[in-house]
KOLDO-570442 format. One line per 4 residues: for each residue z, x, y of N, C-alpha, C. Coordinates in steps of 0.02 Angstrom, whole numbers, plus 50000, padded with zeros to 5 digits. Layout:
Z,X,Y,Z,X,Y,Z,X,Y; ...
END
This chain:
48259,53970,50797,48287,53919,50834,48282,53850,50845; 48217,53835,50810,48183,53752,50795,48248,53750,50737; 48237,53790,50670,48290,53783,50610,48349,53777,50615; 48392,53826,50701,48426,53810,50701,48471,53732,50729
48415,53717,50753,48424,53661,50789,48405,53584,50744; 48379,53613,50703,48350,53539,50636,48415,53535,50609; 48437,53605,50588,48514,53594,50546,48570,53558,50581; 48556,53585,50669,48627,53557,50698,48593,53475,50711
48554,53446,50711,48535,53375,50712,48579,53346,50637; 48549,53385,50574,48565,53335,50528,48650,53358,50533; 48687,53399,50530,48759,53405,50531,48808,53370,50587; 48780,53376,50636,48830,53379,50695,48826,53293,50733
48869,53246,50737,48873,53195,50791,48941,53182,50775; 48930,53121,50786,48999,53090,50789,49055,53112,50719; 49008,53090,50666,49008,53110,50622,48988,53179,50587; 49043,53239,50583,48986,53296,50558,49021,53303,50499
48949,53357,50467,48940,53361,50380,48958,53433,50392; 48970,53458,50327,48974,53540,50302,48915,53555,50304; 48895,53618,50277,48829,53651,50269,48797,53638,50205; 48854,53650,50172,48835,53641,50078,48825,53586,50075
48835,53488,50117,48819,53425,50089,48752,53422,50142; 48729,53455,50195,48660,53456,50225,48618,53474,50178; 48642,53533,50168,48578,53598,50093,48576,53519,50053; 48618,53518,50008,48617,53474,49961,48575,53393,49978
48588,53378,50026,48557,53331,50024,48457,53328,50043; 48466,53383,50076,48379,53399,50071,48348,53413,50021; 48387,53472,49973,48365,53490,49916,48391,53483,49872; 48416,53448,49843,48470,53398,49771,48512,53346,49772
48440,53303,49815,48470,53226,49840,48498,53184,49801; 48573,53175,49781,48599,53120,49732,48613,53075,49787; 48595,53026,49778,48605,52956,49802,48675,52914,49805; 48697,52933,49748,48769,52928,49736,48827,52924,49767
48810,52994,49822,48855,53025,49869,48820,53014,49922; 48893,52974,49978,48864,52916,50024,48853,52978,50074; 48885,53040,50094,48891,53094,50140,48786,53101,50133; 48767,53133,50073,48706,53134,50078,48665,53087,50095
48684,53025,50061,48630,52973,50088,48626,52943,50179; 48683,52975,50192,48669,52959,50254,48628,53003,50278; 48627,53054,50271,48603,53109,50300,48513,53122,50277; 48522,53102,50237,48444,53098,50186,48403,53039,50209
48449,52985,50221,48406,52917,50252,48399,52920,50325; 48451,52946,50361,48457,52921,50460,48451,52995,50464; 48472,53032,50455,48471,53112,50512,48407,53148,50518; 48403,53168,50441,48324,53182,50412,48280,53167,50448
48257,53095,50428,48211,53057,50465,48201,53089,50539; 48257,53060,50591,48255,53072,50639,48254,53130,50657; 48287,53186,50647,48251,53281,50658,48179,53266,50658; 48159,53253,50602,48072,53244,50591,48049,53206,50629
48067,53156,50651,48025,53128,50728,48024,53160,50775; 48083,53181,50787,48119,53227,50841,48069,53266,50846; 48037,53316,50812,48015,53371,50815,47935,53352,50781; 47911,53293,50786,47829,53281,50781,47831,53247,50849
47852,53209,50874,47854,53176,50925,47851,53223,51008; 47888,53284,51001,47905,53328,51054,47833,53387,51029; 47823,53395,50972,47765,53442,50959,47703,53399,50999; 47706,53347,50978,47629,53316,51014,47640,53293,51076
47689,53270,51114,47686,53260,51179,47683,53335,51216; 47704,53399,51197,47665,53482,51212,47601,53475,51222; 47596,53476,51151,47518,53499,51173,47471,53445,51214; 47509,53372,51207,47449,53350,51234,47459,53345,51308
47498,53369,51315,47533,53410,51410,47491,53475,51421; 47487,53513,51371,47437,53579,51372,47359,53569,51360; 47348,53511,51343,47268,53492,51342,47246,53467,51414; 47295,53399,51413,47266,53384,51501,47290,53425,51575
47328,53491,51563,47320,53527,51621,47262,53566,51621; 47234,53592,51552,47166,53612,51555,47108,53602,51585; 47120,53522,51555,47071,53469,51575,47051,53437,51650; 47123,53452,51657,47109,53410,51743,47113,53460,51791
47147,53527,51750,47161,53588,51805,47207,53573,51848; 47259,53562,51838,47311,53509,51859,47376,53534,51810; 47446,53575,51837,47478,53610,51821,47531,53574,51823; 47527,53497,51838,47588,53441,51835,47562,53391,51795
47500,53382,51764,47454,53345,51719,47498,53330,51649; 47512,53270,51632,47548,53242,51569,47554,53189,51542; 47536,53177,51484,47529,53087,51458,47575,53040,51493; 47650,53062,51523,47688,53038,51555,47659,53035,51637
47661,53068,51665,47659,53056,51757,47566,53033,51755; 47535,53055,51710,47463,53005,51717,47461,52938,51713; 47528,52917,51698,47527,52827,51671,47487,52845,51583; 47475,52871,51556,47454,52856,51482,47511,52836,51441
47593,52876,51458,47632,52843,51411,47642,52750,51432; 47642,52743,51524,47649,52690,51533,47615,52625,51516; 47548,52645,51490,47505,52608,51477,47503,52585,51429; 47518,52625,51368,47515,52638,51290,47579,52590,51268
47647,52588,51329,47721,52570,51335,47697,52475,51337; 47673,52481,51395,47657,52388,51415,47608,52375,51341; 47571,52401,51314,47512,52368,51252,47593,52357,51207; 47612,52415,51170,47649,52398,51100,47695,52359,51137
47727,52329,51207,47787,52292,51194,47747,52222,51212; 47717,52227,51244,47653,52159,51227,47634,52132,51171; 47633,52167,51126,47609,52144,51040,47682,52139,50999; 47736,52152,51036,47800,52174,50995,47821,52112,51045
47822,52073,51074,47874,52036,51108,47840,51998,51122; 47774,51967,51133,47749,51918,51173,47712,51898,51093; 47698,51962,51057,47645,51914,50996,47685,51922,50890; 47755,51975,50934,47792,51966,50879,47771,51998,50836
47736,52044,50848,47688,52106,50791,47751,52161,50786; 47770,52158,50710,47799,52211,50691,47804,52271,50659; 47696,52261,50629,47677,52331,50564,47642,52381,50622; 47685,52440,50603,47679,52495,50633,47584,52509,50635
47561,52506,50604,47472,52521,50620,47436,52470,50690; 47464,52411,50666,47457,52358,50711,47496,52397,50787; 47524,52400,50804,47565,52430,50857,47542,52505,50875; 47523,52544,50841,47473,52616,50858,47437,52596,50881
47393,52546,50860,47313,52514,50893,47341,52512,50945; 47390,52456,50974,47391,52472,51043,47426,52507,51061; 47450,52547,51049,47465,52601,51094,47412,52636,51106; 47353,52651,51064,47303,52687,51094,47284,52657,51124
47253,52594,51108,47211,52528,51154,47242,52577,51228; 47330,52554,51231,47354,52540,51301,47326,52621,51336; 47344,52678,51288,47341,52742,51329,47259,52748,51355; 47228,52705,51319,47165,52726,51330,47123,52691,51388
47163,52637,51397,47144,52606,51468,47167,52632,51544; 47251,52684,51526,47258,52691,51584,47242,52759,51585; 47222,52795,51553,47187,52835,51565,47106,52855,51583; 47076,52796,51585,46993,52782,51591,47029,52747,51680
47078,52743,51674,47081,52683,51768,47095,52751,51794; 47155,52788,51778,47149,52847,51824,47149,52888,51845; 47082,52907,51788,47024,52969,51809,46986,52944,51841; 46953,52888,51843,46926,52822,51882,46937,52831,51951
47013,52809,51976,47055,52811,52035,47033,52878,52041; 47079,52935,52024,47074,53014,52040,46991,53053,52067; 46936,52997,52037,46864,53037,52051,46854,53014,52123; 46882,52964,52137,46844,52943,52202,46866,52975,52266
46789,52963,52307,46819,53024,52349,46757,53063,52366; 46779,53124,52430,46739,53168,52441,46766,53221,52386; 46732,53267,52352,46761,53340,52313,46778,53299,52235; 46754,53245,52232,46786,53209,52136,46827,53208,52124
46865,53240,52074,46939,53250,52049,46954,53298,52075; 47022,53278,52078,47081,53349,52115,47131,53326,52091; 47180,53370,52092,47256,53362,52076,47285,53312,52098; 47282,53302,52164,47316,53277,52196,47299,53195,52199
47249,53180,52197,47225,53106,52185,47227,53076,52116; 47248,53127,52073,47256,53122,51985,47329,53103,51982; 47375,53136,52016,47449,53112,52031,47459,53081,52048; 47432,53052,52116,47454,52995,52151,47402,52925,52092
47341,52929,52088,47319,52876,52033,47373,52867,51969; 47389,52926,51944,47430,52906,51902,47523,52872,51903; 47569,52901,51959,47602,52869,51959,47579,52792,52006; 47535,52773,52019,47522,52684,52055,47488,52670,51975
47477,52696,51933,47469,52673,51856,47520,52646,51828; 47583,52697,51820,47642,52701,51791,47671,52641,51824; 47664,52635,51881,47709,52599,51903,47681,52506,51921; 47633,52511,51920,47586,52453,51883,47622,52422,51816
47567,52447,51767,47618,52435,51707,47680,52447,51688; 47729,52479,51702,47797,52482,51720,47806,52422,51735; 47779,52361,51798,47815,52300,51806,47762,52277,51782; 47702,52275,51749,47690,52239,51699,47747,52225,51623
47777,52295,51581,47808,52273,51565,47868,52231,51567; 47886,52241,51638,47956,52226,51661,47985,52140,51670; 47898,52134,51674,47883,52024,51692,47879,52023,51612; 47848,52051,51557,47847,52025,51526,47913,52018,51496
47955,52065,51489,48033,52053,51473,48070,52024,51503; 48055,52003,51550,48091,51942,51598,48074,51853,51596; 48001,51870,51554,47992,51832,51521,48015,51788,51469; 48020,51826,51413,48039,51826,51351,48109,51888,51345
48160,51843,51373,48215,51877,51338,48241,51890,51292; 48227,51859,51244,48242,51879,51183,48230,51942,51141; 48172,51941,51176,48146,52014,51152,48179,52084,51227; 48217,52079,51232,48237,52114,51306,48288,52159,51253
48325,52135,51220,48386,52195,51193,48365,52231,51123; 48313,52224,51103,48273,52264,51072,48215,52311,51096; 48197,52298,51157,48166,52343,51163,48182,52380,51220; 48229,52355,51249,48251,52424,51313,48262,52461,51302
48317,52468,51243,48353,52538,51229,48270,52580,51221; 48215,52551,51169,48164,52580,51177,48122,52609,51215; 48119,52565,51288,48101,52591,51347,48121,52638,51376; 48172,52680,51364,48201,52735,51379,48201,52809,51343
48151,52773,51297,48120,52835,51256,48199,52855,51196; 48181,52838,51138,48263,52854,51096,48184,52867,51016; 48253,52922,50980,48237,52910,50916,48265,52877,50865; 48332,52873,50919,48394,52849,50875,48379,52769,50826
48400,52785,50762,48377,52705,50727,48298,52718,50693; 48250,52746,50704,48171,52769,50699,48173,52750,50608; 48148,52715,50571,48131,52725,50516,48067,52774,50500; 48101,52779,50414,48061,52817,50397,47988,52808,50393
47986,52758,50383,47904,52728,50371,47878,52733,50409; 47913,52743,50495,47868,52738,50557,47836,52825,50549; 47881,52884,50538,47844,52952,50524,47778,52953,50459; 47790,52920,50418,47741,52911,50388,47694,52889,50395
47682,52843,50427,47610,52806,50449,47585,52825,50499; 47637,52863,50527,47615,52911,50607,47588,52946,50583; 47613,53000,50544,47606,53065,50528,47509,53092,50498; 47476,53042,50463,47414,53079,50465,47382,53069,50536
47363,53068,50572,47342,53038,50618,47361,53080,50692; 47425,53111,50681,47475,53171,50723,47445,53217,50698; 47438,53238,50614,47415,53291,50595,47351,53308,50601; 47312,53278,50615,47249,53270,50621,47229,53293,50698
47255,53245,50741,47263,53277,50808,47281,53349,50834; 47350,53347,50790,47362,53405,50820,47315,53466,50795; 47305,53472,50711,47248,53526,50702,47178,53516,50727; 47158,53463,50768,47095,53467,50811,47117,53485,50867
47175,53512,50877,47165,53534,50971,47175,53596,50956; 47196,53611,50890,47208,53702,50897,47143,53727,50885; 47094,53690,50825,47042,53693,50812,46995,53696,50890; 46995,53669,50918,46954,53668,50986,46995,53723,51038
47043,53732,51043,47064,53815,51064,47026,53868,51093; 46990,53895,51060,46935,53933,51103,46885,53873,51152; 46830,53817,51134,46829,53808,51184,46867,53812,51232; 46916,53768,51239,46987,53755,51293,46984,53828,51345
46968,53871,51303,46989,53941,51348,46914,53943,51368; 46865,53923,51354,46784,53940,51417,46790,53863,51445; 46826,53829,51419,46828,53782,51491,46844,53781,51536; 46931,53823,51530,46968,53845,51580,46912,53876,51620
46877,53926,51617,46837,53937,51699,46826,53914,51721; 46798,53859,51718,46758,53813,51754,46685,53771,51703; 46677,53712,51737,46616,53693,51694,46565,53717,51702; 46549,53731,51753,46491,53775,51758,46489,53812,51721
46528,53864,51738,46535,53931,51694,46527,53901,51614; 46559,53859,51563,46557,53817,51505,46495,53805,51495; 46473,53765,51547,46402,53762,51529,46321,53802,51532; 46375,53865,51577,46309,53933,51559,46338,53941,51515
46368,53946,51464,46409,53988,51424,46372,53954,51329; 46353,53891,51355,46329,53837,51287,46373,53783,51261; 46424,53781,51313,46458,53729,51287,46447,53661,51305; 46454,53606,51269,46425,53527,51267,46500,53482,51305
46506,53503,51367,46574,53492,51415,46574,53420,51411; 46529,53370,51395,46549,53298,51419,46579,53303,51339; 46526,53319,51299,46550,53296,51214,46627,53326,51199; 46666,53382,51239,46697,53433,51214,46774,53401,51243
46748,53375,51326,46812,53332,51357,46817,53260,51317; 46757,53234,51287,46774,53156,51259,46828,53193,51203; 46818,53219,51163,46842,53268,51096,46930,53271,51095; 46931,53315,51178,47001,53310,51171,47031,53257,51189
47005,53208,51242,47025,53147,51273,47038,53101,51194; 47005,53120,51160,47024,53072,51101,47080,53089,51065; 47098,53177,51045,47142,53194,51040,47220,53177,51071; 47202,53166,51120,47281,53174,51182,47307,53097,51156
47244,53046,51179,47255,52980,51155,47300,52963,51117; 47272,53005,51049,47299,52970,50977,47371,53018,50984; 47371,53089,51009,47440,53098,51024,47514,53062,51069; 47478,53046,51116,47530,53019,51184,47538,52969,51136
47484,52895,51106,47492,52830,51095,47547,52846,51019; 47522,52867,50972,47553,52851,50932,47639,52885,50940; 47648,52930,50980,47716,52958,50999,47759,52889,51027; 47749,52862,51069,47758,52809,51102,47759,52718,51076
47726,52738,51023,47736,52685,50955,47785,52712,50915; 47822,52768,50915,47870,52778,50881,47931,52784,50915; 47944,52803,50987,47997,52841,50987,48005,52813,51088; 47931,52757,51103,47929,52748,51173,47934,52795,51226
47929,52788,51288,47889,52815,51316,47934,52905,51319; 47941,52956,51315,47969,53013,51325,47931,53043,51374; 47970,53059,51455,47941,53087,51495,47956,53162,51483; 47907,53206,51527,47926,53276,51576,47930,53352,51492
47927,53310,51416,47906,53342,51402,47839,53390,51390; 47780,53347,51417,47730,53385,51437,47715,53436,51484; 47760,53397,51531,47753,53447,51594,47794,53511,51604; 47855,53527,51537,47873,53575,51544,47831,53630,51511
47834,53604,51434,47821,53649,51379,47766,53683,51398; 47712,53667,51433,47635,53699,51427,47674,53742,51461; 47708,53766,51527,47733,53800,51549,47770,53839,51545; 47815,53848,51485,47853,53882,51448,47803,53930,51402
47774,53895,51381,47706,53913,51307,47677,53972,51366; 47639,53975,51427,47608,54003,51439,47654,54081,51477; 47722,54057,51497,47750,54126,51508,47778,54151,51441; 47773,54128,51410,47774,54168,51319,47709,54200,51312
47659,54170,51316,47613,54213,51269,47555,54221,51303; 47552,54189,51381,47491,54212,51419,47433,54133,51425; 47382,54132,51428,47345,54076,51427,47298,54080,51388; 47309,54096,51318,47251,54118,51262,47269,54038,51232
47229,53989,51233,47250,53922,51199,47242,53931,51129; 47218,53974,51111,47244,53999,51024,47318,54009,51036; 47344,54040,51070,47421,54051,51039,47455,53987,51095; 47416,53996,51118,47465,53917,51176,47470,53845,51150
47431,53824,51095,47447,53770,51067,47496,53771,51010; 47513,53812,50995,47557,53810,50927,47631,53831,50925; 47627,53870,51019,47675,53892,51058,47717,53826,51067; 47654,53764,51108,47677,53710,51141,47711,53674,51073
47674,53679,51027,47712,53623,50963,47769,53641,50939; 47786,53710,50949,47887,53736,50924,47916,53720,50975; 47879,53732,51052,47941,53723,51090,47938,53663,51098; 47899,53627,51081,47890,53533,51121,47956,53543,51069
47935,53546,50980,47970,53506,50925,48079,53542,50956; 48041,53602,50954,48127,53632,50994,48163,53589,51049; 48139,53559,51093,48173,53525,51153,48174,53498,51124; 48135,53428,51089,48132,53352,51076,48222,53348,51030
48228,53396,50978,48283,53412,50947,48343,53438,50963; 48327,53463,51009,48390,53487,51053,48407,53458,51104; 48358,53416,51130,48390,53338,51217,48414,53299,51147; 48379,53286,51098,48425,53236,51046,48483,53251,51027
48505,53308,50999,48574,53322,50981,48609,53322,51039; 48597,53346,51093,48641,53356,51154,48650,53303,51168; 48616,53237,51163,48634,53171,51179,48684,53147,51147; 48699,53156,51106,48749,53146,51055,48814,53149,51084
48823,53190,51116,48880,53215,51118,48900,53218,51213; 48865,53183,51242,48881,53161,51318,48923,53080,51323; 48914,53018,51279,48960,52977,51298,48989,52970,51242; 49018,53028,51198,49039,53010,51146,49104,52935,51125
49104,52889,51090,49030,52892,51026,48987,52848,51051; 48966,52834,51101,48897,52791,51118,48858,52871,51126; 48779,52830,51104,48732,52880,51115,48694,52879,51182; 48663,52933,51207,48640,52932,51287,48554,52953,51220
48503,52877,51273,48438,52873,51256,48401,52948,51270; 48354,52972,51201,48329,53044,51225,48290,53054,51273; 48271,53017,51318,48205,53005,51360,48250,53023,51424; 48327,52994,51418,48367,53026,51465,48370,53094,51488
48384,53129,51421,48403,53200,51437,48343,53230,51438; 48271,53227,51413,48220,53257,51437,48220,53240,51523; 48223,53182,51578,48233,53187,51630,48265,53227,51646; 48321,53235,51634,48364,53273,51670,48339,53345,51667
48310,53393,51609,48279,53432,51596,48215,53443,51660; 48185,53374,51648,48111,53389,51684,48110,53381,51755; 48159,53334,51767,48135,53316,51855,48161,53396,51883; 48191,53413,51874,48238,53503,51905,48144,53529,51926
48123,53543,51863,48078,53573,51847,48002,53554,51909; 48017,53490,51904,47946,53455,51921,47973,53459,52010; 48025,53458,52020,48046,53468,52095,48007,53540,52129; 48025,53593,52058,48038,53659,52110,47962,53676,52089
47925,53639,52026,47857,53653,52046,47822,53638,52114; 47807,53566,52134,47819,53543,52197,47822,53585,52260; 47871,53624,52236,47908,53665,52321,47860,53719,52304; 47862,53749,52246,47792,53831,52238,47721,53806,52255
47731,53761,52254,47643,53718,52278,47578,53729,52247; 47630,53688,52166,47557,53686,52115,47520,53637,52106; 47557,53566,52169,47554,53502,52196,47465,53522,52240; 47420,53547,52233,47379,53556,52279,47313,53500,52288
47303,53477,52331,47235,53423,52337,47174,53473,52315
END
């Protein structure tokens, strides 16, 4: 299914190409042919970025749901995406930063700050950290950073046009260099998430049980937190704050392969890539010849799931 979605991303759109043209563009590229050049330089990077970002956000969501014991936790809902977006916009609009490594670093810093504040607020009160407090803290921090971002754009209207479309979550027009510069960090983080999956299984049984089985839970949580920040921060730097991938995909993965994270993590990576590539492909046909931002498509998919989860009683205090 992922291979079919990737092929559709290369061939379908306002302008459609033949399958043999797409095959030649990927495996026997000749820049003398305009069709091959468009596929190779525009559509192929777009499909690859969608797959990588979708995988990263889905895996980050699965880790966060286990760490927080909250079935609705994700980088978007807990304010991490909003914090990363604010720092990226601050650097790009107020300081005219265009270097991808710098924007990535700002995304990591914003994601880390948001995560620290959300977890600190979610731990206040009796009983310590709880799913409901975490959701409320995430909603508050998301609103706060979103208002800061809007304030920056109001103060600097010259940067409004270039940033506004990115803020809705988009992979259209992304340069191949963005993926090349982010890929090493994302690859290491994805590999680390799978390498730590046995420890995640132990942590899922409860912190006291994990400690009794010899796990260094504080060190493990810190390592997993770094993995989530890298996955979310780099994804936001490339594609903007795309929401709901981290909420929906982990539940689909657990439905298909069970709760063992040795299977859940790779399944999330595949399903996340499939969902975002498919959403981007569908976004091309909603308002032809204009394109709907892919963040709108993921919201259309994720919002009903979120409402269904709330009705089923997943958000318990």
